[in-house]
N, C-alpha and C positions, 0 to 999 in steps of 0.2 A: 593462633599463630605460628607463625612458618620458622625454619631456620633460620633463614636470609633475613627477619622479619628480631629474632633473638638476637642475632649475634654479628649479622654483617652493616645491616641498613645504615646505623651510626656512622661506621666507620666510613662507608663510602660516599653518606653526605658528606662526612669530614675531609676526606682526602684524596675522592677521586677526582684529576685535576677536571676544574672546570674547563680550559682548552677543547674545541674541537677534536674531538676522541678517534684515533686509530689505533682500535683496541685489541686483544688476545684472549681469551679465555680456556683455560685448561680444565675444562671437568664441568659440566654444566646443568648435567641432569635433567628434571623441570627446566629453567633456565629465568629463576626468579633473578638470580645477577643482568641477567642480560634485559629484564624487564625492567630492572630500576634503570641500569645505565639507558636505556632507550628513553624511560618517562622521565627522567633528570639530567640528562646530557647530550651536549652537541657530539651524536656519534654518525662521522662519516664513514665508518665502516667498524665492523667487530666478527671476527675469528672465533669462532665457536668449536670448539675441537673436546668430543665426547667416543667414546667406543661404546658406551651405554653396553655393557658388558663389564663381568667382574667375577671373583670369585659369589658361588649362592653362599647367600645368607638370610636371616630369618626375616620375613616379609620387604626383600627387597624383589621388584620388579623392573628390569631393566629397560625392557620392552615396553612397559606402558610409560617410564620416565621418559621417553623418546618419542613416543604416541603424544603426548602431554605437550612436550618441545614442540614437535613439529607443528599443534595446532596452534598453538601462540604464537610462531616465529615465520609461519612458508610464506606470512606476506610481506618480507620487511626486509629487502631490497637492498638496506644498510649490512644484513647479516649474512653471514656466510657459512654453512653448517658444515663441518670437517668430520666424516664419520671414522674414527682413527684412533689409532694408539697414539700417545702425544709423542714415543721418540721416534715413529715414524712421520710424524705431520714436522716436528724439526728439523728431521735428516732433509726434506724436501725442499724448509722453506727457504725464503729468501728474503720476507719483509722484514720491515723493522715495526715496532711498535710504540707507541708513547704512554699505553697504561698494559698490563697485564697483569689477570688475577688467574692463581694456579690453586687449584682446588682439584686436582683429578685424583690419582690410585694414590691412597697412602702410607704405604709402604717407605719408611726413609730411603731406602735405595731409588727406588722411581722419586720422590717427592726431591730429593737431592740432584736426579738429573733434569730435571722438569726445573728446578731453580734455577742452576747453571745455563741451560740452553734459555730460558727466558730471559735473563740477565742478558746473554749475546745477542739477545735482537731487541733489546729495549733502548731505545732512544738517548742520546741523553738529556738529563734534564727531567725524564722520563719516572713513572710510580712502578712499582712490582708490590705487588699485595698476595699473601701466602695466606690458606682458610686454613682452620683447624690446628693449629700449631698446639694446645692444649688437649685436642682429639686422642683419645682412645678405645680400640674396641679388641678384643681377647688379643691382649698384649702387643696390637701393631699400633702403631703413631706416626706421626711424618715430624713431630719433634725434632729430630736427631738428624734427619737429611734437611731439616729446614737449617736446623744449627751450624750442618757439618757446606752447605749451600753460601748462607750469609758472609762465613770464615772466608771464602773465596771471590767476594763481590768485593773487589777492591775500590776501597774511599765511598763508599754508599752511606748517604745519611740514614739515619731510623727515626722512622717517622710515630711506628706505634709498634708496641709488643705487648702482644697480652693474646687471648685468644686466637686474633691475626696477627700479623707480621704486617709491616709497610714500609718497604725502604723507596728511596728515590736516588736515582743513578745520576754522580756527578756530571 
C-alpha cells in the first residue's frame, strides 16, 4: 500500500472538487496525487512543481522519484512539470487555481510560505489541501507552519483537520 493509498485517497475522493480542475501541486515526488486526479476528476490543467532535490535522508533517491514521475506523466498534455523550488515558482506565477495541494518542503517556515502563496493564488470557492500535518522526522514537522498560514487565511472554511488539512476559500 502506498503512502497516498493510506493517508490521502479517501480525502481526495471526498474533498477534491468535482468541477473541472485548474490545479496546482507543490511537491510531487512520483506523482501519486497527479495520477489520482487524472484518473478521477476532469483536469483541464495541472501544474506540478517540485525541485526533486533536498536534504540527504536515508533511502531517499530524488533522481529516481523524478524518473518515475517523468515516465508516468510525460505523455499527459494537461500536466505541466515545473522543476523549481516553490518560492521561485510563486514569484513568477501569474495564474490562479481552483484546487491546490501542498506537499512540498516540510520545514515549517517553508510550509508557511507555501500556504500563504497558495492561498493568494487560489480562486474564490477553491480548495486548498495541506499534506502531512501530523508528520514528523528528526524533529521537523510542517504543523506549526500550516497553523500559522491558517491563522492568516481570512474567512477560510475548515473542511478537514487530521493527518491532512483541507480548507475552502470564501
